[in-house]
C-alpha positions as CSV (number, residue, x, y, z in Angstrom):
1,M,168.5,-22.1,-20.9
2,G,169.7,-22.1,-24.7
3,K,168.6,-25.6,-25.0
4,C,165.2,-25.1,-23.6
5,R,164.6,-22.2,-25.8
6,S,165.6,-24.0,-28.6
7,A,163.2,-26.8,-27.4
8,L,160.2,-24.1,-27.1
9,E,160.9,-22.8,-30.3
10,E,161.1,-26.2,-32.1
11,L,157.4,-27.1,-30.3
12,L,155.9,-23.9,-31.3
13,R,157.1,-24.3,-34.9
14,A,155.5,-27.8,-34.9
15,V,152.1,-26.6,-33.4
16,D,152.0,-23.9,-36.3
17,E,152.7,-26.3,-38.8
18,S,149.6,-28.5,-37.4
19,L,147.7,-25.3,-37.2
20,D,148.4,-24.5,-41.0
21,L,147.1,-27.5,-42.4
22,P,143.5,-27.8,-43.7
23,H,143.1,-31.2,-42.4
24,W,144.8,-33.0,-39.6
25,N,148.2,-34.4,-40.8
26,N,146.8,-34.1,-44.6
27,P,148.0,-31.2,-46.7
28,C,145.1,-31.8,-49.2
29,E,142.3,-29.5,-48.9
30,D,139.6,-31.8,-49.4
31,G,141.4,-34.4,-47.0
32,Y,138.5,-36.6,-46.9
33,G,138.6,-39.5,-44.4
34,H,141.2,-37.8,-42.2
35,D,138.5,-35.9,-40.1
36,G,137.3,-39.0,-38.4
37,D,140.2,-41.3,-37.8
38,M,141.9,-41.8,-34.7
39,Y,145.1,-40.0,-35.9
40,S,143.0,-36.8,-36.3
41,A,142.0,-37.4,-32.5
42,F,145.8,-37.9,-31.7
43,T,146.5,-34.6,-33.1
44,M,143.8,-33.0,-31.3
45,R,144.9,-34.3,-27.9
46,A,148.5,-33.1,-28.8
47,L,147.4,-29.8,-29.4
48,A,145.1,-29.8,-26.3
49,W,148.4,-30.8,-24.2
50,A,150.1,-27.7,-25.8
51,Y,147.4,-25.3,-25.2
52,H,147.1,-26.2,-21.5
53,G,150.7,-27.2,-21.2
54,L,152.4,-24.2,-22.7
55,G,150.0,-21.6,-21.5
56,N,151.2,-18.1,-22.1
57,E,154.3,-19.4,-24.1
58,L,152.0,-19.8,-27.0
59,G,151.1,-16.1,-27.1
60,E,147.5,-15.0,-27.3
61,E,147.3,-15.3,-31.1
62,R,148.4,-18.8,-31.3
63,R,146.2,-19.5,-28.3
64,T,143.3,-18.2,-30.1
65,R,144.2,-20.2,-33.4
66,I,144.4,-23.7,-31.5
67,R,140.9,-23.1,-29.9
68,E,139.5,-22.2,-33.3
69,K,141.3,-25.4,-34.9
70,M,139.9,-27.4,-32.1
71,I,136.5,-26.4,-32.3
72,L,136.5,-26.8,-36.3
73,Q,138.2,-30.1,-36.3
74,G,136.1,-31.4,-33.2
75,E,132.9,-30.6,-35.1
76,R,134.5,-32.4,-38.3
77,F,135.4,-35.4,-36.2
78,I,131.9,-35.7,-34.4
79,N,130.1,-35.2,-37.6
80,L,132.0,-37.9,-39.3
81,T,132.0,-40.1,-36.7
82,L,127.8,-39.9,-36.6
83,L,127.9,-40.6,-40.3
84,N,129.7,-43.8,-40.2
85,R,128.2,-44.7,-36.7
86,D,125.9,-47.5,-38.7
87,Y,128.6,-48.2,-41.3
88,W,130.8,-50.0,-38.9
C-alpha cells in the first residue's frame, strides 16, 4: 500500500503543478501561443483523465480547481483557434 500511496501523492503533486501555471506548461504569465497549440490540449486531456479517474482522491477543492482551469483554458483554446482559423 505504501507504493500506491506515494504514487498517488506524486500524481497529485503533478496535478497541482499544472494547475498553478498561468498557461499550460508555460510559467510565463503572458504565455502567448500556448493557449491554442495541441500541447495545451494534451494537458487538458490529462487533467480530464485525472478528474474522472481519481474522483474523490482529488478532494473537493482540487476538483473545483481542475474544473475552473479546464473552463478557463478551454475558452482560451477555442478563442485562439477561432482567431487563427483563417490564418492556417
